[in-house]
N, C-alpha and C positions, 0 to 999 in steps of 0.2 A: 523513629526505623523505617516506617513504609514509603516515605518520601525517597529516598533515593531509587527504590525498585521500581516504583510506580514511576516516577518521571525519565527512567532509562531509556524506554525508546525513543522518543520526543529527542534526546540530546543524543544517541547513537546510531539512530536510522534517519538519514537524510529526508528530507519534501523534496520531491520530484516534480516537475511539471516542464516542458511537456512529456510525453510517453519516451522518446529517446532519450531523455535524461535519466528517466526510472531505468530503461534499460540497462544504461552505462552504469549507474548505481548498482544495478543488480549484479554485475560481472562479480564484485569482489564481497557482496553483501545483501542489502534489502534496499529499500527506498519506501517510503509514504506517498500516497498522491490523492488527491479526489477521487472518488469513485466515481463521480460525473464525467471524468475525462475515459473512464473504461469503457464506461456502458457504448451500447452498439459494438462497432467494429472495434474498439480501443484493447481490451481483452484479446481478442483474437490476434491484433498485430502484435503485442507483446509477447504471448505464446508462439508466434513465430519466429520470434529471436528466444524461446527457452526461456522464458520469465513469466509466471504463475501468480494468481493472486493467493496470498498464505493466508489473509486475514482480513475481515471486515470488521469495522467497529463505527461505534460512533464517536463525535469528537470527545466526547466524554470518557472516551475506551471501555464504556459497556456493548453489549452486544445487540445489534438489531435484530429485528424481530420479521424482518425484509429486507431485501436488497432493493425495494422502491424506497426507503426512507431517503429523506435530505441530508444533505452535509455527512455523511459518510466516507470515512477514511480506507482506501486500501492498503495494504501492506503487501507488497510484491517483491518475489526472490528469485533465483535462478531455480530451473527447473532441472531433476538431474534424471 
């Protein structure tokens, strides 16, 4: 029973790379992309297009202790 809800984000939220693809996908929903693409000015570039980071996770779905961890996944969506 747990497998379906746990796997839902991977099936319903498309991976996106580069940033432009994430911004486009966020117009109608959400996108996920490597946090490493947003470090530096990437997050500000998305925010300029009204897209913000909604969640930051490790690849196994757990929450990181810091945004400095390697291989984090960012979920982004349209800002209202």
